[in-house]
C-alpha positions in Angstrom: 1.7 0.8 -13.3 2.7 0.2 -16.9 5.2 -2.4 -15.8 5.2 -5.8 -17.5 2.1 -7.6 -16.0 2.3 -10.8 -13.7 0.3 -11.9 -10.7 1.4 -14.2 -8.3 -0.1 -15.1 -4.5 1.7 -15.7 -1.4 -0.2 -16.8 2.2 1.8 -18.3 4.9 0.9 -21.7 5.7 3.0 -24.7 7.1 7.0 -23.6 7.9 6.9 -20.8 6.0 5.3 -18.4 2.5 4.1 -20.7 0.0 3.4 -19.7 -3.7 -0.4 -20.1 -4.2 -0.9 -21.4 -8.1 -3.7 -21.4 -10.4 -6.7 -23.6 -9.3 -6.2 -23.1 -5.8 -9.8 -21.7 -5.6 -9.2 -18.7 -3.1 -11.8 -16.4 -2.7 -11.5 -13.1 -4.4 -9.1 -13.4 -6.4 -10.1 -13.5 -9.9 -8.8 -15.8 -13.3 -10.8 -14.1 -16.0 -9.9 -16.9 -18.7 -9.6 -20.2 -18.4 -6.4 -21.2 -17.8 -4.9 -18.1 -17.1 -2.7 -16.6 -14.6 -4.0 -16.8 -10.8 -5.9 -13.3 -10.8 -5.0 -12.1 -14.3 -7.6 -9.6 -15.8 -7.9 -9.1 -19.5 -5.5 -6.5 -20.7 -6.8 -4.1 -23.6 -5.3 -4.9 -26.8 -4.1 -1.4 -27.5 -1.9 1.1 -25.7 -2.3 4.7 -26.2 1.2 5.8 -27.5 1.2 9.1 -25.6 4.0 10.4 -23.3 4.3 11.2 -19.8 6.9 12.0 -17.3 9.1 10.0 -15.4 10.4 12.1 -13.2 11.3 15.6 -14.8 11.8 13.3 -17.8 9.3 12.8 -20.9 9.1 9.5 -21.9 6.2 6.9 -23.2 3.9 5.6 -20.9 4.8 1.7 -21.4 8.7 3.2 -21.2 7.6 4.6 -17.8 6.5 1.5 -16.2 9.9 -0.1 -16.6 11.7 2.4 -15.5 9.9 2.6 -12.2 10.1 -1.2 -11.8 13.9 -0.6 -12.3 14.0 2.2 -9.3 11.9 0.1 -7.2 14.2 -2.9 -7.6 17.3 -1.4 -7.2 16.3 0.5 -4.0 14.5 -2.6 -2.2 16.7 -3.5 -0.1 18.0 -0.4 1.1 14.1 0.8 0.9 13.9 1.1 4.5 17.2 2.4 5.6 16.8 5.1 3.3 13.1 5.9 4.2 14.7 6.7 7.9 17.5 8.8 6.9 15.2 10.7 4.0 12.4 11.6 6.5 14.6 11.6 9.8 12.4 8.8 10.4 9.3 11.2 10.5 7.9 8.8 7.8 7.1 6.3 10.7 4.9 9.1 12.1 3.2 9.7 9.2 2.0 6.2 8.4 1.1 5.7 12.5 -1.3 8.9 11.4 -2.6 6.8 8.6 -3.7 4.0 10.8 -5.0 6.2 13.2 -7.5 7.9 10.8 -8.3 4.5 9.2 -9.6 3.1 12.7 -10.0 -0.2 11.5 -11.9 -2.9 13.6 -11.8 -6.6 14.1 -12.9 -8.0 10.7 -11.6 -5.6 8.6 -10.7 -6.6 5.2 -7.7 -4.2 4.3 -6.4 -4.4 0.6 -2.9 -2.5 1.0 -2.0 -1.0 -2.6 2.3 -0.9 -3.5 2.6 -1.9 0.4 5.6 -4.4 -0.8 8.0 -3.6 2.4 4.9 -4.0 4.4 4.4 -1.1 7.1 0.9 -0.5 6.8 0.2 -4.2 6.5 2.0 -4.6 10.0 0.9 -2.1 11.4 -2.9 -2.8 10.4 -2.6 -6.0 12.3 -0.8 -4.6 15.5 -4.1 -2.2 15.7 -6.7 -4.6 15.1 -5.0 -7.5 17.1 -4.8 -5.0 20.1 -8.7 -3.4 19.7 -9.8 -7.4 19.6 -7.9 -8.0 23.0 -9.6 -5.5 24.2 -12.8 -6.4 23.0 -11.9 -10.0 24.4 -10.7 -8.5 27.9 -14.6 -6.8 28.3 -16.5 -10.0 27.7 -14.3 -11.8 29.8 -15.0 -9.7 32.5 -18.7 -9.7 31.5 -18.0 -13.5 31.8 -16.8 -14.3 35.1 -17.8 -18.0 35.1 -15.2 -18.9 32.5 -12.4 -21.7 33.4 -8.9 -21.0 32.9 -9.2 -23.5 30.1 -11.3 -21.6 28.3 -9.4 -18.1 28.9 -6.4 -19.8 27.7 -8.0 -20.9 24.9 -9.5 -18.0 23.5 -6.0 -16.4 23.9 -3.9 -19.1 22.3 -6.0 -18.6 19.5 -3.7 -17.3 16.6 -6.6 -16.5 14.1 -9.3 -15.6 16.4 -6.3 -12.7 18.1 -7.7 -10.6 14.8 -11.2 -10.7 15.2 -11.6 -11.9 11.4 -9.6 -9.0 10.3 -7.2 -9.6 6.9 -4.9 -7.7 5.1 -3.8 -8.4 1.4 -0.2 -6.6 0.2 -0.3 -5.9 -3.3 2.9 -4.8 -5.1 4.1 -4.9 -8.8 7.5 -5.2 -7.9 9.1 -8.6 -6.9 11.8 -7.5 -5.0 9.5 -5.0 -2.9 7.2 -8.1 -2.0 10.5 -10.5 -1.3 11.7 -7.9 1.4 8.2 -7.8 3.1 7.6 -10.9 3.4 11.2 -11.5 5.0 10.5 -8.6 7.2 6.9 -10.5 7.9 9.3 -13.6 9.0 11.9 -12.1 11.2 8.7 -9.8 13.0 6.4 -13.0 13.5 3.8 -11.8 11.4 1.7 -15.1 9.9 -2.2 -15.0 10.7 -4.2 -12.7 8.7 -1.6 -11.3 5.7 -1.4 -12.2 2.3 1.0 -11.2 -0.5 0.2 -10.6 -4.1 1.7 -9.5 -7.2 0.0 -7.3 -9.1 -0.8 -3.8 -10.8 -2.7 -1.0 -9.4 -4.3 0.0 -12.4 -5.4 -3.6 -13.0 -6.3 -5.4 -9.8 -6.4 -9.2 -9.6 -9.3 -8.8 -7.1 -13.2 -9.2 -7.3 -15.7 -6.1 -7.1 -16.9 -5.2 -3.6 -14.3 -7.1 -1.7 -12.4 -5.0 0.9 -13.6 -2.4 3.5 -10.4 -0.4 3.4 -8.2 0.1 0.5 -4.9 2.1 1.8 -2.0 3.3 -0.6 1.0 4.9 1.2 3.8 6.8 -1.3 3.0 4.5 -4.6 0.2 6.2 -6.2 2.8 9.1 -7.5 4.4 6.3 -9.4 1.5 5.1 -11.1 1.4 5.6 -14.7 -2.3 6.2 -15.0 -3.4 7.6 -11.6 -7.2 7.7 -12.7 -7.0 4.1 -13.6 -5.5 3.4 -10.7 -8.5 5.3 -8.6 -10.9 3.5 -10.9 -9.6 -0.1 -9.4 -10.0 1.3 -5.8 -13.7 2.2 -6.0 -14.4 -0.8 -8.0 -12.5 -3.3 -5.2 -14.2 -2.1 -2.0 -17.8 -2.5 -0.7 -20.1 -0.2 -0.5 -19.5 1.7 2.1 -15.8 1.3 2.1 -12.7 3.7 2.6 -10.3 5.3 0.4 -6.9 6.2 2.1 -3.9 7.5 0.3 -0.7 9.0 1.9 1.3 11.0 -0.2 3.9 13.4 -0.8 2.5 16.8 -1.7 2.8 20.7 -2.3 4.3 22.7 0.7 2.0 26.4 0.7 4.8 27.9 3.2 7.3 29.6 1.0 10.6 29.5 3.4 9.8 25.8 4.5 9.1 24.8 0.5 12.5 26.5 -0.1 14.6 24.7 2.7 12.3 21.8 1.2 13.6 22.1 -2.0 17.4 22.1 -1.4 16.9 19.4 1.4 15.5 17.1 -2.1 17.4 18.0 -4.6 21.2 18.4 -3.2 20.8 16.1 -0.2 18.5 13.2 -0.8 20.3 12.2 -3.9 23.3 12.2 -2.3 22.3 9.9 0.8 21.0 7.5 -2.1 24.4 7.4 -3.5 26.3 6.7 -0.2 23.5 4.6 1.3 22.5 2.9 -1.4 24.9 3.3 -4.0 22.1 4.2 -6.5 21.9 8.5 -7.3 19.2 8.5 -10.1 16.8 6.6 -8.5 16.5 8.9 -5.8 16.7 11.3 -7.9 13.6 10.3 -9.6 11.8 10.0 -6.4 12.6 13.7 -5.6 11.4 14.6 -8.9 8.0 12.4 -8.9 7.3 13.9 -5.8 7.3 17.7 -7.6 5.2 16.1 -10.2 2.5 15.0 -8.3 -0.7 16.6 -8.2 -1.6 19.4 -5.7 -3.9 18.4 -2.8 -7.2 20.3 -4.7 -6.3 18.7 -7.8 -6.0 15.3 -6.2 -9.1 15.6 -4.6 -11.0 16.2 -7.8 -9.4 12.8 -9.1 -10.5 11.2 -6.4 -13.6 12.5 -6.8 -14.0 11.8 -10.5 -13.5 8.1 -9.8 -16.5 7.8 -7.9 -15.5 8.4 -4.5 -17.6 10.7 -1.9 -17.2 12.8 1.3 -13.5 13.4 -0.3 -11.4 15.0 2.3 -7.7 15.6 2.5 -5.3 16.4 5.6 -2.1 18.1 5.3 1.2 16.9 7.8 4.1 18.5 8.7 3.2 21.4 6.4 2.0 19.9 3.4 5.4 17.8 3.0 2.5 14.8 3.0 -0.7 14.7 3.1 -3.5 12.1 3.7 -6.6 11.9 1.3 -9.9 10.0 2.5 -12.9 9.3 0.1 -15.9 6.3 0.9 -17.8 4.6 -2.0 -21.2 4.9 -0.6 
């Protein structure tokens, strides 16, 4: 997005989340100039003064970044409740399907962009922990001579419970990240999880850092989608995978008409009643209609350098999962 750039990283240590300051030397977080902000990459000196869309409104590219930031700052505290109300809870199934399609294994390094509330990150941690525990059980059955103390030690090692997996949650909005960190504390997520404030168009990470890049219901809010896709390609390792869960275009005419009625006449009302914010949810609905079709987005992913790009429609095409590989 084109919102004001700022980067900061949080990790869990000691009694809670702490902000990591420049000079900490965390691997994979780049500092682009001496004394510069942690993870910051130099921005181009000139911005194209072109127009883009903010929902159905035409705005400048720089203006869009600020407007999108304000939307998510406004909806952050009610974001999860509104997702449940707007989708009747189906968004949880869509996110589960994204993880099942990913099929991460212990040791996977995941970057979840626009993932401030932690929904994908927590699912990832649950998935790899379950995978690792199954692997441990198989190993223990094959090593019957282990003592009870050795068995207990294996299960009590919290870091080892993920098999070396780690997820970095990156979001440009401080309020969304704050909500995610609050949820992590409340639900007991500590190991294998870190939070970074950063822009999808200028990711504060080294090249070839991650095994998987995910972005769920976030890429349509980026000002320059092509730049975000190029950044995804840059930070993935060779053989790494790109996965995007996003609203799409419904092909069935009847379902499309019903979906339009619900989107434009019901969702903004829910936003006003539950979150006291009609305009933000009106924008979110309009932004869905402005997003490219499944085939158009597939071509954009391919143009960014990804190969073997496919997509899968869910719920009659209301959403789609696009997948591609960096080969």
